[in-house]
C-alpha positions in Angstrom: 11.8 -24.8 -6.0 10.0 -26.7 -3.1 13.0 -25.9 -0.9 12.7 -22.2 -1.7 9.0 -22.3 -1.0 9.5 -23.8 2.4 12.2 -21.2 3.3 10.3 -18.1 2.1 6.5 -19.0 2.4 6.1 -19.0 6.2 8.8 -17.0 7.9 9.1 -17.1 11.7 9.5 -14.3 14.1 12.7 -14.0 16.2 13.1 -15.7 19.6 14.3 -13.9 22.7 15.9 -15.4 25.8 17.7 -14.0 28.8 20.2 -15.2 31.4 19.8 -13.0 34.4 22.8 -12.6 36.8 24.8 -14.6 34.3 28.3 -13.7 35.7 27.3 -12.2 39.0 27.7 -13.3 42.5 24.4 -12.7 44.2 23.9 -11.6 47.8 20.3 -10.3 48.2 19.7 -11.3 51.8 18.9 -7.7 52.6 19.9 -6.6 56.1 19.5 -3.2 57.7 22.8 -2.0 56.4 22.3 -3.3 52.8 22.6 -0.8 49.9 19.5 0.9 48.6 20.0 -0.4 45.1 21.7 -3.2 43.2 23.2 -4.1 39.8 21.7 -6.6 37.4 24.1 -8.4 35.0 22.2 -9.9 32.0 22.9 -11.7 28.8 20.1 -11.2 26.2 20.0 -13.5 23.2 18.2 -12.6 20.0 17.9 -15.3 17.4 16.6 -15.1 13.8 15.1 -18.5 13.2 14.7 -18.1 9.4 17.3 -19.8 7.3 16.8 -17.6 4.2 15.2 -14.3 5.4 16.8 -11.5 7.3 15.2 -9.4 10.0 15.1 -5.6 10.4 14.5 -4.2 13.9 13.4 -0.6 12.8 12.6 0.7 16.3 14.4 0.8 19.7 14.0 -2.4 21.8 12.9 -1.5 25.3 13.8 -3.9 28.1 12.2 -3.4 31.6 13.3 -5.0 34.8 10.9 -5.1 37.8 9.8 -7.3 40.7 6.6 -8.4 42.6 6.4 -7.4 46.3 2.9 -9.1 46.3 0.7 -10.8 43.7 -1.2 -7.6 42.8 1.6 -5.2 42.6 4.7 -4.7 40.4 7.6 -2.3 41.1 9.8 -0.9 38.4 13.6 -1.4 38.9 15.5 -0.4 35.7 15.2 0.1 31.9 17.5 -0.7 29.1 17.3 0.4 25.4 18.8 -1.3 22.4 19.1 0.6 19.1 17.6 -0.6 15.9 19.7 -3.0 13.8 19.6 -5.6 11.1 20.0 -9.4 11.7 20.9 -11.7 8.9 19.2 -15.0 8.3 20.0 -17.7 10.9 22.1 -15.3 12.9 22.2 -14.9 16.8 23.1 -11.8 18.7 24.1 -11.6 22.3 23.7 -8.4 24.3 25.7 -8.5 27.6 25.4 -5.5 29.9 24.8 -4.2 33.4 21.9 -2.0 34.6 21.7 -0.1 37.9 18.3 -0.4 39.8 16.6 2.5 41.4 15.7 0.4 44.5 16.3 -2.9 46.3 13.9 -5.7 45.5 11.8 -7.2 48.4 10.6 -10.7 49.0 7.3 -11.7 47.5 4.7 -11.6 50.2 4.1 -14.9 51.9 7.2 -16.6 50.3 11.0 -16.7 50.5 11.4 -15.8 46.9 12.2 -12.5 45.0 10.1 -12.7 41.8 11.9 -10.7 39.1 10.1 -9.9 35.9 11.8 -9.0 32.5 9.6 -7.4 29.8 10.7 -6.7 26.2 8.8 -4.5 23.8 10.0 -3.9 20.2 9.1 -4.5 16.5 10.6 -6.4 13.6 10.1 -6.6 9.8 11.1 -9.4 7.4 13.5 -8.5 4.6 10.9 -9.1 2.0 9.1 -6.8 -0.5 5.8 -5.5 0.9 6.1 -6.9 4.5 4.7 -4.9 7.5 6.0 -4.4 10.9 5.2 -6.9 13.6 5.0 -5.8 17.3 6.7 -7.9 20.0 5.6 -7.8 23.6 7.2 -10.7 25.6 8.5 -11.3 29.1 9.5 -13.9 31.7 9.8 -14.4 35.4 13.0 -15.3 37.3 12.8 -16.4 40.9 15.7 -16.0 43.4 15.7 -17.6 46.8 16.2 -14.8 49.4 17.7 -17.2 51.9 20.7 -18.6 50.0 20.6 -16.2 46.9 20.2 -19.0 44.4 18.3 -18.7 41.1 15.3 -21.0 40.6 16.0 -21.3 36.9 19.5 -21.8 35.5 20.8 -20.7 32.1 18.8 -18.9 29.5 15.0 -18.4 30.0 12.9 -17.8 26.9 10.7 -14.7 26.9 7.1 -15.5 26.0 3.8 -13.6 26.1 3.2 -12.5 29.7 1.4 -15.1 31.8 1.2 -13.5 35.2 -0.9 -10.7 33.8 -3.4 -13.2 32.3 -3.6 -15.0 35.6 -4.2 -11.9 37.8 -5.9 -9.4 35.5 -9.4 -11.0 35.2 -10.1 -13.4 38.1 -13.3 -15.4 38.1 -15.8 -16.1 40.8 -16.5 -19.5 42.3 -18.9 -22.1 40.8 -21.5 -23.9 42.9 -23.3 -27.2 42.0 -25.3 -29.6 44.0 -26.3 -33.3 43.8 -29.6 -33.7 45.6 -30.5 -37.2 47.1 -27.0 -38.3 46.0 -26.9 -41.5 48.2 -30.5 -41.6 49.4 -33.0 -44.3 48.7 -36.6 -43.1 48.9 -40.0 -44.2 47.8 -42.5 -41.5 47.1 -44.6 -43.4 44.5 -47.8 -43.3 46.6 -47.2 -40.6 49.1 -44.1 -38.6 50.0 -44.7 -38.9 53.7 -41.4 -40.9 54.2 -39.3 -38.0 52.7 -38.4 -36.4 56.0 -34.7 -35.7 55.3 -32.6 -34.6 52.3 -29.1 -35.9 51.5 -27.0 -33.5 49.4 -23.6 -33.1 48.0 -22.5 -29.5 47.5 -19.4 -28.7 45.3 -17.7 -25.3 45.5 -14.8 -24.8 43.0 -12.3 -22.0 42.6 -11.5 -21.7 38.9 -8.6 -19.3 39.3 -5.2 -20.8 38.7 -3.2 -18.3 40.8 -5.6 -16.5 43.2 -7.2 -17.9 46.3 -10.7 -17.1 47.6 -11.9 -16.1 51.0 -15.5 -16.8 52.1 -15.7 -14.3 55.0 -19.4 -14.9 55.9 -21.6 -17.9 56.5 -23.0 -19.6 53.4 -26.8 -20.0 53.7 -28.5 -22.8 51.8 -32.3 -23.0 51.7 -34.3 -26.1 50.5 -37.9 -25.6 49.5 -40.6 -26.9 47.0 -43.5 -25.6 44.9 -47.0 -26.8 45.8 -48.4 -24.7 42.9 -47.0 -22.2 40.3 -47.6 -19.2 42.6 -46.4 -20.5 45.9 -43.1 -21.7 47.5 -42.8 -23.5 50.8 -39.5 -23.7 52.8 -38.4 -27.2 53.9 -35.0 -26.7 55.6 -31.9 -24.4 56.1 -28.2 -25.2 56.1 -25.3 -23.0 57.1 -21.7 -23.3 56.2 -19.0 -21.5 58.2 -16.5 -19.1 56.7 -13.3 -20.7 55.2 -10.5 -20.1 52.7 -10.2 -21.9 49.3 -6.8 -22.1 47.6 -6.3 -21.4 43.9 -7.7 -24.1 41.6 -9.1 -26.1 44.6 -12.6 -27.6 44.9 -14.4 -28.4 48.2 -17.2 -31.0 48.7 -19.8 -30.6 51.5 -21.8 -33.8 52.0 -24.5 -33.7 54.7 -28.2 -34.4 55.6 -30.9 -31.9 56.6 -34.2 -32.7 58.2 -37.3 -31.2 56.5 -39.8 -29.2 58.5 -42.8 -30.5 56.5 -43.6 -33.1 53.9 -43.3 -31.9 50.3 -46.3 -32.2 48.1 -46.8 -32.8 44.3 -46.9 -29.7 42.1 -50.5 -29.0 41.3 -51.6 -30.6 38.0 -48.4 -32.7 37.5 -46.7 -35.8 38.7 -43.6 -34.0 39.9 -42.3 -32.6 43.2 -40.4 -29.5 42.2 -37.6 -28.9 44.7 -35.7 -25.6 44.9 -32.3 -24.9 46.3 -31.1 -21.3 47.1 -27.6 -20.3 48.1 -26.6 -16.9 49.5 -22.8 -16.3 50.0 -20.1 -13.7 49.7 -16.4 -14.0 48.7 -13.3 -11.9 47.9 -10.1 -12.6 46.1 -6.8 -13.0 47.9 -5.5 -9.7 46.4 -4.6 -6.4 48.0 -7.5 -4.1 47.9 -10.0 -6.8 46.9 -13.6 -6.1 47.9 -16.3 -8.5 49.0 -18.8 -9.7 46.4 -22.2 -11.2 47.1 -23.8 -14.0 45.1 -27.4 -15.2 45.1 -27.8 -18.5 43.2 -30.2 -21.3 42.9 -31.6 -24.3 40.9 -34.6 -26.5 40.5 -34.7 -30.3 40.9 -37.7 -32.3 39.8 -38.6 -35.8 41.1 -41.2 -38.0 39.4 -43.6 -39.5 42.0 -44.6 -42.3 39.7 -41.3 -44.1 39.3 -39.1 -42.2 41.9 -36.7 -40.9 39.2 -34.9 -37.6 39.4 -35.2 -35.5 36.2 -31.5 -34.4 36.5 -28.8 -36.9 37.2 -25.6 -35.9 38.9 -24.6 -32.4 39.8 -26.9 -29.5 38.9 -25.2 -26.1 38.7 -26.6 -23.2 40.7 -27.2 -20.1 38.5 -28.1 -16.5 39.0 -31.7 -15.3 39.0 -33.0 -14.7 35.5 -31.4 -17.8 33.9 -34.0 -20.3 32.9 -33.6 -23.9 34.2 -35.7 -26.3 32.2 -36.4 -29.9 33.1 -36.8 -31.8 29.8 -38.3 -35.2 29.1 -39.8 -36.0 25.7 -42.0 -38.8 26.8 -43.5 -37.2 29.9 -44.8 -33.8 31.1 -42.0 -31.4 31.9 -41.6 -28.3 33.9 -40.3 -25.0 32.7 -39.1 -22.8 35.6 -38.0 -19.2 35.6 -35.8 -18.6 38.7 -36.4 -14.9 39.3 -40.2 -14.7 38.9 -41.1 -18.2 40.3 -43.1 -19.3 37.3 -43.7 -23.0 36.8 -46.0 -24.7 34.3 -46.1 -27.8 32.2 -44.6 -27.4 28.7 -47.7 -28.9 27.0 -49.8 -26.1 28.5 -47.4 -23.6 26.9 -48.3 -25.0 23.5 -52.0 -25.1 24.1 -52.5 -21.8 25.8 -49.8 -19.9 23.9 -47.9 -19.0 27.1 -44.4 -17.7 26.6 -41.6 -17.2 29.1 -40.1 -13.7 29.2 -42.0 -12.4 26.2 -41.8 -8.9 27.6 -38.0 -8.8 27.5 -38.1 -10.2 23.9 -40.4 -7.4 22.7 -38.4 -4.8 24.5 -35.2 -6.1 22.8 -36.9 -6.1 19.4 -38.2 -2.6 19.9 -34.8 -1.4 21.0 -33.1 -3.0 18.0 -35.7 -1.4 15.7 -35.1 2.1 17.3 -31.3 1.7 17.0 -31.7 0.6 13.4 -33.8 3.6 12.4 -31.5 6.0 14.2 -28.5 4.7 12.3 -30.5 4.5 9.1 -31.7 8.1 9.4 -28.2 9.3 10.1 -26.8 7.2 7.2 -29.4 8.3 4.7 -29.4 12.0 5.7 -27.0 13.6 3.3 -26.0 17.2 3.1 -23.7 19.0 0.7 -20.6 20.5 2.2 -20.5 24.2 3.2 -17.9 26.6 1.9 -17.1 29.8 3.7 -14.8 32.7 3.0 -13.2 33.3 6.4 -10.5 35.8 5.3 -10.1 38.0 2.2 -7.3 40.6 1.9 -6.3 42.9 -1.1 -2.9 44.4 -0.2 -3.0 47.0 -3.0 -6.0 48.7 -1.3 -4.3 49.0 2.1 -3.6 52.7 2.4 -2.2 52.4 5.9 1.2 51.0 4.6 3.9 53.1 3.1 4.5 50.7 0.2 5.5 52.4 -3.0 6.5 50.8 -6.3 4.7 48.4 -8.6 1.1 47.4 -7.9 0.7 44.3 -5.7 -1.6 42.1 -7.8 -2.0 39.4 -5.1 -5.1 38.5 -3.0 -4.9 36.6 0.3 -7.9 34.2 0.7 -8.9 31.7 3.4 -11.6 29.2 2.3 -13.1 26.6 4.7 -14.7 23.5 3.1 -16.6 21.5 5.8 -18.3 18.2 5.5 -21.6 18.6 7.5 -22.5 14.9 7.5 -22.0 13.2 10.9 -21.3 9.7 9.6 -20.7 10.0 5.8 -17.5 10.9 4.1 -17.3 12.9 0.9 -15.3 12.6 -2.3 -14.6 15.8 -4.2 -14.2 14.9 -7.8 -11.2 16.1 -9.7 -11.0 19.0 -10.6 -12.5 21.8 -8.5 -12.6 25.3 -9.9 -12.5 28.6 -8.0 -12.8 31.9 -9.9 -12.3 35.4 -8.5 -13.8 38.4 -10.2 -14.7 42.0 -9.5 -18.3 43.3 -10.0 -18.5 47.1 -10.5 -21.4 49.1 -9.0 -24.4 49.6 -11.3 -23.1 47.0 -13.8 -24.1 43.4 -14.4 -20.8 42.4 -16.2 -17.9 41.4 -13.9 -14.2 41.8 -14.5 -12.5 38.4 -14.4 -9.3 38.5 -12.2 -8.2 34.9 -12.0 -9.2 31.3 -12.4 -7.8 28.5 -10.2 -8.0 24.8 -10.0 -7.9 22.4 -7.0 -7.4 18.7 -7.3 -10.0 16.4 -5.8 -9.7 14.9 -2.4 -11.5 12.8 0.3 -13.0 14.5 3.3 -14.0 12.5 6.4 -17.3 12.9 8.2 -17.5 16.1 10.1 -14.1 17.2 8.9 -13.0 20.7 7.7 -10.3 21.7 5.2 -8.8 25.1 4.9 -7.5 26.5 1.5 -5.5 29.6 2.3 -2.6 31.7 1.0 -1.7 34.3 -1.7 -3.2 34.1 -5.1 -1.8 36.0 -8.1 -4.4 37.8 -10.3 -4.1 39.2 -13.8 -3.9 42.7 -12.4 -5.8 45.1 -10.1 -4.8 48.4 -11.9 -8.0 48.5 -13.8 -10.0 48.8 -10.5 -8.4 52.1 -9.6 -6.9 53.3 -6.4 -10.4 53.6 -4.9 -11.7 50.3 -6.3 -13.5 49.1 -3.2 -16.0 52.0 -3.5 -16.7 51.0 -7.1 -18.0 47.4 -6.4 -17.4 44.1 -4.7 -15.3 41.0 -5.2 -17.0 37.8 -6.2 -15.8 34.2 -5.4 -17.3 31.3 -7.5 -16.9 27.6 -6.7 -17.6 24.9 -9.3 -17.3 21.2 -8.5 -18.9 17.8 -7.9 -19.1 15.7 -4.8 -19.9 12.1 -4.2 -21.0 10.5 -0.9 -19.1 7.6 0.6 -22.0 5.2 0.6 -22.1 1.5 -0.5 -23.6 1.2 -3.9 -24.1 5.0 -4.3 -22.2 6.6 -7.2 -24.3 9.7 -8.1 -22.3 12.9 -8.3 -23.9 16.1 -7.1 -22.9 19.4 -8.8 -22.1 22.4 -6.7 -22.3 25.9 -8.3 -21.7 28.3 -5.4 -20.8 32.0 -5.2 -20.5 34.8 -2.7 -19.9 38.6 -2.8 -17.1 39.9 -0.6 -17.0 43.5 0.4 -13.5 44.9 1.2 -12.7 47.9 3.4 -11.4 50.8 1.3 -8.6 51.7 3.8 -7.3 48.4 5.0 -8.1 46.1 2.1 -9.6 43.5 4.6 -12.9 41.8 4.3 -15.7 43.9 6.0 -16.9 42.1 9.2 -15.5 39.3 11.2 -18.2 36.7 10.3 -17.3 34.2 7.6 -19.2 34.6 4.3 -20.9 31.4 3.1 -21.0 30.6 -0.6 -24.6 29.9 -1.8 -26.1 28.6 -5.0 -25.4 30.8 -8.0 -27.2 31.2 -11.3 -24.3 29.6 -13.2 -25.1 26.6 -15.3 -23.2 23.3 -15.5 -22.8 22.9 -19.2 -21.5 19.3 -18.8 -24.7 18.1 -17.2 -26.7 15.5 -19.2 -30.4 16.2 -20.2 -32.9 13.6 -19.0 -35.2 12.7 -21.9 -38.8 11.6 -21.0 -39.1 8.9 -23.6 -38.4 5.9 -21.3 -40.5 7.4 -18.5 -43.5 7.8 -20.9 -43.1 4.2 -22.1 -43.0 2.8 -18.6 -46.0 4.9 -17.6 -48.0 3.8 -20.6 -47.2 0.2 -20.0 -48.2 0.5 -16.3 -51.7 2.0 -17.1 -52.2 -0.6 -19.9 -51.5 -3.4 -17.3 -54.0 -1.8 -14.9 -56.7 -1.6 -17.5 -56.2 -5.2 -18.5 -56.4 -6.3 -14.9 -59.8 -4.7 -14.4 -63.0 -6.8 -14.5 -66.3 -6.2 -16.1 -69.8 -6.3 -14.4 -69.9 -10.1 -14.6 -66.5 -10.6 -13.0 -64.4 -11.5 -16.1 -61.1 -9.7 -16.7 -61.1 -7.3 -19.6 -58.2 -9.1 -21.3 -60.2 -12.3 -21.2 -63.2 -10.7 -22.7 -61.2 -9.3 -25.6 -59.5 -12.6 -26.2 -62.9 -14.5 -26.2 -64.3 -12.0 -28.7 -61.3 -12.1 -31.1 -60.3 -15.8 -30.9 -63.1 -17.8 -29.5 -62.5 -21.1 -31.2 -58.7 -21.5 -31.5 -57.7 -25.2 -31.2 -55.5 -26.1 -28.2 -52.7 -27.4 -30.4 -52.6 -24.1 -32.3 -52.6 -22.1 -29.1 -49.6 -24.2 -27.9 -47.8 -23.7 -31.1 -48.4 -19.9 -31.0 -47.2 -19.8 -27.4 -44.0 -21.7 -28.3 -43.3 -19.5 -31.2 -44.3 -16.1 -29.7 -42.3 -16.5 -26.5 -38.8 -16.9 -28.1 -39.6 -14.2 -30.6 -40.5 -11.8 -27.7 -37.3 -12.7 -25.9 -35.3 -12.0 -29.1 -37.2 -8.8 -29.7 -36.4 -7.5 -26.2 -32.7 -8.4 -26.7 -32.7 -6.5 -30.0 -34.4 -3.5 -28.4 -31.8 -3.3 -25.7 -28.9 -3.6 -28.1 -30.1 -1.7 -31.1 -32.8 0.8 -30.1 -31.8 4.3 -28.9 -28.2 4.4 -30.4 -25.8 6.9 -28.9 -23.5 9.4 -30.5 -19.8 8.9 -30.1 -18.0 10.2 -27.0 -15.1 12.6 -27.3 -12.8 13.1 -24.3 -9.5 15.0 -24.0 -7.2 12.7 -22.1 -4.0 14.7 -22.3 -3.3 18.2 -23.3 0.1 20.0 -23.1 1.1 23.6 -24.0 4.9 23.8 -23.7 5.0 27.6 -23.7 3.5 27.7 -20.2 5.9 25.2 -18.7 8.0 27.6 -16.5 10.6 24.9 -15.8 11.6 24.4 -19.4 13.6 26.7 -21.7 11.1 26.7 -24.6 9.0 29.6 -23.3 8.1 30.9 -26.7 7.2 27.6 -28.3 3.8 27.8 -29.9 3.0 24.1 -30.4 0.4 22.1 -28.5 0.2 18.3 -28.0 -2.9 16.4 -27.3 -4.3 12.9 -26.7 -8.0 12.6 -27.6 -10.2 9.5 -27.3 -13.1 8.8 -29.6 -15.3 6.1 -28.1 -18.3 4.3 -29.6 -20.7 4.0 -26.7 -23.0 1.4 -28.5 -22.4 -2.2 -27.5 -24.0 -3.6 -30.7 -24.0 -0.9 -33.3 -21.0 0.3 -35.4 -20.4 3.9 -36.5 -19.5 5.4 -39.8 -17.8 8.8 -39.7 -19.0 10.0 -43.1 -17.2 13.3 -42.9 -13.7 13.9 -41.5 -13.4 14.6 -37.8 -12.4 18.2 -37.6 -10.8 19.5 -34.4 -10.4 23.2 -33.7 -8.3 24.3 -30.7 -8.7 28.0 -29.7 -7.2 30.3 -27.1 -8.2 34.0 -26.4 -5.3 36.0 -24.9 -6.1 38.5 -22.2 -4.4 41.3 -24.2 -6.7 41.0 -27.2 -10.0 39.4 -28.2 -8.5 37.8 -31.3 -8.5 34.0 -31.0 -5.4 32.0 -31.7 -6.5 28.9 -33.6 -5.0 25.4 -34.1 -6.7 22.9 -36.5 -6.5 19.2 -36.9 -8.4 16.8 -39.1 -8.9 13.0 -39.3 -10.2 11.4 -42.5 -13.5 9.5 -42.4 -13.4 6.0 -41.0 -15.5 3.2 -39.5 -15.6 2.4 -35.8 -16.8 -0.9 -34.5 -19.2 -1.4 -31.6 -17.7 -0.5 -28.2 -14.4 0.4 -29.9 -12.1 3.4 -29.1 -9.6 5.3 -31.2 -6.9 7.7 -29.9 -5.8 10.8 -31.7 -2.3 11.9 -30.7 -0.3 14.7 -32.4 1.7 17.9 -32.0 0.4 20.9 -34.1 1.2 24.6 -34.6 -1.2 27.6 -34.8 -2.4 29.2 -38.0 -0.9 32.4 -39.2 2.4 34.2 -38.3 0.7 37.1 -36.6 -1.1 34.7 -34.2 2.2 33.1 -33.3 3.7 36.4 -32.2 0.6 37.3 -30.1 0.7 33.9 -28.5 4.4 34.2 -27.6 3.8 37.6 -26.0 0.9 36.1 -24.0 3.1 33.2 -22.8 5.9 35.6 -21.7 3.3 37.8 -19.9 2.0 34.8 -18.0 5.5 33.8 -17.1 5.9 37.2 -15.4 2.8 36.5 -13.2 4.5 34.7 -10.4 4.0 34.9 -6.6 6.6 36.7 -4.4 9.3 34.6 -2.9 8.3 32.8 0.3 4.5 33.3 -0.3 2.3 30.6 1.3 1.0 28.2 -1.3 -2.7 27.3 -1.2 -2.8 24.2 -3.4 -4.7 26.2 -6.0 -3.1 26.4 -9.4 -3.8 29.3 -11.7 -5.6 28.2 -14.9 -6.1 29.1 -18.5 -8.8 27.6 -20.7 -8.3 26.2 -24.2 -11.5 25.4 -26.1 -11.7 22.3 -28.2 -14.5 21.9 -30.9 -15.4 18.7 -32.6 -17.4 18.7 -35.8 -18.2 15.6 -37.8 -21.1 13.5 -39.3 -21.9 10.0 -38.0 -24.1 7.3 -39.4 -25.2 4.2 -37.4 -24.7 0.7 -38.9 -28.3 -0.4 -38.9 -30.5 -2.3 -41.3 -32.0 -0.1 -43.9 -31.0 3.3 -45.2 -30.0 5.9 -42.7 -28.8 9.5 -43.1 -25.8 10.8 -41.4 -26.4 13.2 -38.5 -24.1 16.1 -37.7 -22.4 16.1 -34.3 -21.0 19.3 -32.9 -19.5 19.1 -29.4 -17.0 21.2 -27.5 -15.0 21.1 -24.3 -13.1 23.7 -22.2 -9.8 22.3 -21.2 -8.1 23.8 -18.1 -4.4 24.3 -18.4 -2.0 25.0 -15.6 -0.3 28.3 -16.0 2.9 27.1 -14.3 3.0 23.6 -15.9 1.3 23.9 -19.3 -0.4 20.5 -18.7 -4.1 19.6 -18.5 -5.1 20.2 -14.8 -7.7 17.5 -14.5 -6.6 14.0 -13.7 -9.5 12.5 -15.6 -10.4 13.0 -19.2 -12.4 16.2 -20.1 -15.6 14.9 -21.8 -17.0 17.1 -24.5 -20.7 18.1 -24.1 -23.1 16.8 -26.8 -25.1 19.2 -28.9 -27.5 16.6 -30.3 -29.0 13.2 -29.4 -31.2 10.8 -31.2 -34.6 10.5 -29.4 -36.7 8.7 -31.9 -35.6 5.3 -30.7 -37.1 6.0 -27.2 -40.6 6.4 -28.7 -40.1 3.1 -30.5 -39.2 1.5 -27.2 -42.4 2.8 -25.7 -44.6 1.4 -28.4 -42.9 -2.0 -28.5 -43.1 -2.4 -24.7 -46.8 -1.5 -24.8 -47.3 -4.1 -27.5 -45.5 -6.7 -25.6 -47.6 -6.1 -22.5 -50.8 -6.3 -24.5 -49.7 -9.7 -26.1 -48.5 -11.3 -22.9 -51.5 -10.3 -20.9 
């Protein structure tokens, strides 16, 4: 087992190496009569380093050959492609071939070498379950001497991550540092009159490993000092002529300058604050490089008491705006801001509450607050999606066509669902319902044409989704040949949406509708503007009712607390006055005993209230439902049985349930040809259900009565005939039928004392796919409750008020 773990736990990627011009006689000393291109013979080696895991190369491997005419330019020569393949564990593959270049390589500028570059881009995947693709981007450089046509590297060269690009892509500027008075002995304890010259050591360093630096102009160095915090006095200037600095090189400039005056002590301190400024320009040794200017400086403090520099060694010159602080815990120190020339002792900063760069800090804080509120307002601004009818076409009303034959019962629709939130995604809960009906003129009752379902989906912020195509209706013959003059079509949308927010799980119901007027000659929607669906008067029967018991209890407790916190005219709290009047002479031991007894009892009472008060009725949900007669892919088109899977769940975490009466289930379906219901019945004997327990009811049943069976069979056959024409565009909407499920029983809660059973009557409308016969919703369809116990909430209110009174 340990051996297998070693072999499989940490697989390695493949290794790539190449031998350029492996069997080729080179002659690249290009003369005037040399050819305009050349051939490159190569041997590419791909090795799988894993001893127990194979490798898949799913994509083409691209190999590019190029060269460098100078350090800032690369010229393409040729390309080679290797098809995808599989490589076994521990195997090695050689690819030997020849490519023709599209030009002749030139010598690298300033050298006698031709710098060839080979790049390989591909991907691989381990032969393991669940592994992902890994991208490979490697390369190498091969140098060839242009004088004698010899390679600088012999044999295979391993391809690694490109180095030349890293060296040349982001060059860095030089660094400057100075060591003031580096070899100078001076005595400025009593008076700095003997300080007439300054010895310095300036260090200039090029940090680039492959790029040189040109200093095209003179470097100006200025020495000065601060007599006070608002004044600067120049002491001396120094100029350094232009020069070139190679890659990675450092240059030292050691010299002495004579001062034009004698420096004085900074007012109010024991320091002489020297300042060094450097102004220079440089450019990289690259084609097209531009000149860059630098302005740098630093501050060096010298203690006049013991002739000690505050900074030892080299001090780096920095850009204006960077604070350079001279620190010494035992002595007064100086804080200096380079760009605004502000100097003051740090002990004054504590006494006078002076801060450096406080303006910028406040600006940054205000900017952060503004950005936070902008994002917070965008994040918290939530809008429900908008739904528009962009196209609506009834072919049977199109009088301009010469179509004759059976009535076309289809309707073409184009719905657009748009998420209007700029930064928040939306989840459409499964399922969504779309109903199409016809509303005659001067009538309030509509004619239902079809019901459709759409599975839930996720919609990104600002995205739009189109649902369009032909929909089959139950029939348009009843509308008449001139139906558009008799009314309008109505489109209803029912669904719930949830915002993609952290910790936000509330679902918002959407009950939308719109009337669509159709032209009586063409059958097309009147007007080019899309029609928006707005809120309708329909009710969501599955919505839960918010009972005010808990709100009343909390409100009463709050006002009781406010009353007890008030004081009388003397200043005593009302609760203290009541306590003194009722229990003025309780012994301290008795008070302690009561406290120790009452507190655990109150905690136990609260736990009992949470678990036992406000019991809930059982939850009934239809998890699965199947009507085989509507399954158009099966041969049992006239089967009248239904199968179901229903879950009965006790929602109480600490209370059991007694089902004192049998649980009676009634399934009903109303065919479109008749108003007579087809009924299936099922019953479960009375039983006990423990707290937080669930029970599943699964069975296959037949309808009641022989005449109902024949009606149901005719309905199923008629629904089978309602199919779309061949080649019609599908919308994702599935035609639906609704079966009603009624639950009737009596429940009694397992509580202390005698309790009467309460009748529970709930129902659910289960959508069935006309083409599949299965329940359309992915989740269970929960039955809506007809009753709920509310007396317990009043008990919670009273007990909470009593607890507040006792505790306060």
